[in-house]
C-alpha positions in Angstrom: 15.2 10.1 14.8 17.3 6.6 13.5 17.2 6.1 10.3 17.7 2.3 11.2 14.6 2.8 13.3 12.7 3.8 10.9 14.0 1.6 8.2 12.6 -1.4 11.2 9.2 0.8 11.9 8.5 0.4 8.6 9.0 -2.7 7.8 6.7 -3.9 10.9 3.8 -1.1 9.8 3.9 -2.5 6.9 4.2 -6.0 7.8 1.5 -5.8 10.1 -0.8 -3.5 7.3 -2.6 -6.4 5.4 -3.5 -8.0 8.1 -5.0 -5.1 10.0 -7.0 -4.5 7.1 -8.6 -7.5 7.2 -9.3 -7.9 10.2 -10.5 -4.6 10.3 -13.1 -5.4 7.2 -14.2 -8.7 8.6 -15.3 -7.2 11.8 -16.4 -4.2 10.6 -17.8 -3.9 7.4 -15.2 -3.1 4.6 -16.6 0.6 3.9 -16.7 1.0 7.5 -13.5 0.1 8.0 -11.5 2.3 5.9 -13.7 5.3 6.5 -13.1 5.1 10.2 -9.4 4.3 9.8 -8.8 7.7 6.9 -10.9 10.4 9.5 -8.2 8.8 12.6 -5.8 10.1 10.2 -7.0 13.1 9.2 -8.0 14.5 12.7 -3.9 13.0 13.7 -3.4 14.7 10.6 -4.6 18.0 11.4 -3.5 18.1 15.5 0.2 17.3 14.0 0.0 20.7 11.1 -1.1 22.5 14.2 1.8 21.2 17.3 4.1 21.6 14.3 3.5 24.5 13.0 3.7 23.1 9.2 1.4 25.4 6.8 -0.8 23.7 4.6 -1.0 25.1 0.9 -4.1 25.8 -1.0 -2.9 27.5 -3.9 -4.4 25.9 -6.8 -1.8 23.6 -8.0 -1.8 21.9 -4.9 -5.3 21.5 -4.7 -4.8 20.0 -7.8 -2.4 17.5 -5.9 -4.5 16.5 -2.2 -7.2 15.9 -5.2 -4.6 13.7 -7.7 -3.5 11.6 -4.2 -7.0 11.6 -2.4 -8.9 10.1 -5.1 -6.3 8.0 -6.2 -6.3 6.7 -2.6 -9.7 6.6 -2.3 -10.4 4.7 -5.2 -7.6 2.0 -4.2 -8.1 1.8 -1.0 -11.8 0.8 -1.8 -10.9 -1.4 -3.7 -8.1 -3.2 -1.2 -10.6 -3.3 1.5 -12.8 -5.6 -0.7 -10.7 -8.0 -1.8 -8.7 -8.1 1.8 -12.4 -9.8 2.3 -11.2 -12.9 0.0 -7.9 -13.3 0.0 -4.9 -14.4 2.5 -3.6 -11.2 4.0 0.0 -11.9 3.3 -0.8 -11.7 -0.8 -2.2 -8.5 0.2 1.7 -7.8 0.8 3.0 -9.5 -2.4 0.6 -8.2 -4.5 1.6 -4.0 -3.5 5.4 -5.5 -4.1 5.0 -4.7 -7.3 4.3 -1.0 -6.8 7.9 -0.2 -8.1 6.8 -2.4 -11.2 3.8 -0.8 -12.1 5.0 2.5 -11.0 7.8 2.0 -13.2 5.6 1.2 -16.4 3.4 4.8 -15.7 6.3 6.3 -15.6 7.5 5.6 -18.5 4.4 5.4 -20.3 3.0 9.2 -18.8 6.6 10.5 -17.8 8.8 8.9 -20.2 10.6 8.3 -18.4 13.7 5.2 -19.7 13.2 3.0 -17.0 12.6 -0.1 -18.8 15.2 -2.0 -19.9 15.6 -5.3 -20.8 16.7 -6.5 -17.1 13.8 -4.8 -15.9 11.2 -6.1 -18.2 12.1 -9.9 -17.7 11.6 -9.0 -14.1 8.4 -7.7 -15.0 7.3 -10.6 -17.6 7.8 -13.0 -14.3 6.0 -11.1 -12.2 3.4 -10.6 -14.1 3.6 -14.7 -14.6 3.7 -15.1 -10.7 0.2 -12.7 -11.0 -1.6 -15.5 -13.6 -0.5 -18.7 -11.5 -2.4 -16.9 -9.0 -5.6 -15.9 -10.6 -5.1 -19.2 -12.7 -7.3 -21.8 -10.9 -9.5 -21.8 -8.4 -8.8 -21.6 -4.7 -9.6 -23.9 -2.2 -12.5 -22.7 0.6 -12.7 -19.1 -1.1 -15.3 -18.5 -3.6 -13.9 -15.3 -4.5 -10.9 -15.0 -3.8 -9.7 -15.2 -7.7 -11.9 -11.6 -7.7 -10.6 -10.4 -4.3 -7.1 -10.8 -5.4 -7.7 -8.5 -9.1 -9.5 -6.1 -7.0 -6.5 -5.6 -4.9 -4.4 -5.4 -7.9 -6.8 -3.4 -9.3 -6.2 -1.1 -6.0 -2.5 -1.2 -6.0 -2.5 -0.4 -9.9 -4.6 3.1 -9.2 -2.4 3.7 -5.8 0.7 3.5 -7.8 -0.5 5.2 -10.9 -1.1 7.7 -8.3 2.0 8.4 -7.3 2.6 9.1 -10.7 -0.1 11.4 -11.3 1.4 13.3 -8.3 4.9 13.5 -9.7 3.3 14.9 -12.9 2.1 17.5 -11.1 5.5 18.5 -9.4 4.2 20.4 -6.8 6.6 20.6 -3.9 4.8 20.3 -0.6 5.7 19.0 2.7 4.9 14.8 3.3 2.3 16.2 6.2 0.7 18.4 4.2 0.6 16.1 1.5 -0.6 13.3 3.6 -3.2 16.3 5.2 -4.3 17.2 2.0 -4.8 13.9 0.7 -6.6 12.9 3.2 -9.1 16.1 3.1 -10.1 14.4 -0.5 -9.8 11.0 0.7 -12.5 10.9 3.7 -15.5 12.5 2.1 -15.7 9.7 -0.9 -14.7 7.1 1.8 -17.8 9.0 3.7 -20.1 8.7 0.5 -19.1 4.8 -0.1 -20.2 4.1 2.9 -23.6 5.4 2.9 -23.5 3.8 -0.7 -23.3 0.3 0.1 -24.2 0.1 4.1 -26.4 3.1 4.1 -23.9 4.6 6.6 -25.3 2.1 9.3 -21.9 1.6 12.4 -21.5 -1.9 13.3 -24.5 -3.2 15.5 -21.4 -5.3 17.3 -17.7 -4.6 17.1 -15.0 -6.7 17.9 -12.2 -5.3 20.5 -9.3 -6.9 17.3 -11.2 -4.9 14.8 -11.3 -1.9 16.9 -8.1 -1.6 17.6 -7.3 -2.6 13.8 -9.2 0.5 12.6 -6.9 2.7 15.5 -3.7 1.0 14.7 -4.5 1.5 10.5 -5.6 5.1 11.4 -2.7 6.1 13.5 0.5 3.9 12.2 -1.1 2.5 8.8 -2.2 5.7 7.1 0.2 8.5 8.7 3.4 7.2 11.1 3.6 4.7 8.2 4.6 7.2 5.2 6.5 9.7 7.6 9.1 6.8 8.5 8.7 6.0 4.5 9.2 9.9 3.3 12.0 10.5 6.2 14.0 6.5 5.3 13.9 8.6 1.4 15.6 11.3 2.1 18.8 9.3 4.4 18.5 6.2 2.6 19.8 5.0 -1.5 17.2 3.1 -3.9 18.6 -0.2 -3.0 18.2 0.2 1.1 14.6 1.2 0.2 13.5 -1.6 -2.4 14.7 -3.8 0.2 11.4 -3.2 2.0 9.8 -4.1 -1.1 11.5 -7.6 -1.1 10.8 -7.9 3.0 7.5 -7.1 4.1 6.2 -9.7 2.0 8.1 -12.6 3.7 7.1 -11.3 7.1 3.4 -10.2 6.4 2.8 -13.8 4.3 4.5 -15.1 7.8 2.2 -12.9 10.1 -0.8 -14.1 8.4 0.2 -17.6 8.5 0.9 -17.6 12.1 -1.5 -15.1 13.5 -4.9 -15.9 11.3 -4.2 -19.6 10.4 -3.7 -18.3 6.1 -3.5 -21.6 3.8 -2.0 -20.5 0.5 -2.5 -23.5 -2.1 1.0 -24.6 -3.9 -0.4 -22.5 -7.5 0.0 -19.3 -5.0 3.2 -20.1 -3.5 4.5 -20.5 -7.0 3.3 -17.9 -8.2 4.5 -15.9 -5.3 7.6 -17.3 -6.2 8.1 -15.8 -9.2 6.8 -12.3 -8.1 9.3 -12.7 -6.0 12.3 -13.2 -8.6 10.6 -10.4 -10.6 10.8 -8.0 -8.2 14.8 -9.1 -8.0 15.1 -9.2 -11.0 13.4 -5.4 -11.6 15.6 -3.9 -8.9 19.1 -6.1 -9.3 21.3 -2.7 -10.4 19.8 -1.1 -6.7 20.8 -4.5 -4.9 24.5 -4.4 -6.6 24.7 -0.9 -5.3 23.8 -2.0 -2.0 26.3 -5.0 -2.3 29.3 -2.8 -3.1 28.1 -0.3 -0.7 28.3 -2.9 2.3 32.0 -5.0 0.4 33.4 -1.3 1.0 
């Protein structure tokens, strides 16, 4: 596989994922949409395990890893899908762009990693100020926008915590095995949520757009995107990988405005600008290394 093609594929998939989440949740109900997406992803993973003859470790340590990752995935996505009903899709990408900052904080607290330099702390402060601007006043035309944004932030924080949790467990399994095991744990949780929230009712009139978004997320968002991401991590330095978190929110915002006619108030744009500045400060060292590599 070409590394540039994989890199571009990640940007395209992650840029379109928030909009696809919103379309699927609006057209099918958020609990069914996320359950169907993850069930499709799990089925595809099982097929890939058989085709590639990849072993799925099932010893106690591996089961603990799948449980931690799967519970984090289930909780994170339920928050995110509900929040997607009430906020612009581009804002979802901006909030999830904060994951490197949240992961760094959790790693410092839980793994005792010394990743929070003064510059990174300043970046974190700017990003938090941006979130405050986003939450600070009601958004026009959406009664639950602030609550929806808070739900997406909660989903992002849970996912970041799940990443640190899996790192703390320190079990070496392949990316495909980890994705499969995590989905095997998460899918029953999504099914229970669908039963509790919507009495396991199937959508009465599933639109082509909503159905297509669910399939797209199940195949590309849940399986292909993560596979490409793990592939890129193995072949590129941290500076180039860090650029993904800076590029995808911009493209997601443009897609939301172009395809979904989303309107973000001035305070929201100011908050987004602060978050972007905070991310640049947080990843400054990695970006400097990338610049030096480009010059040399």
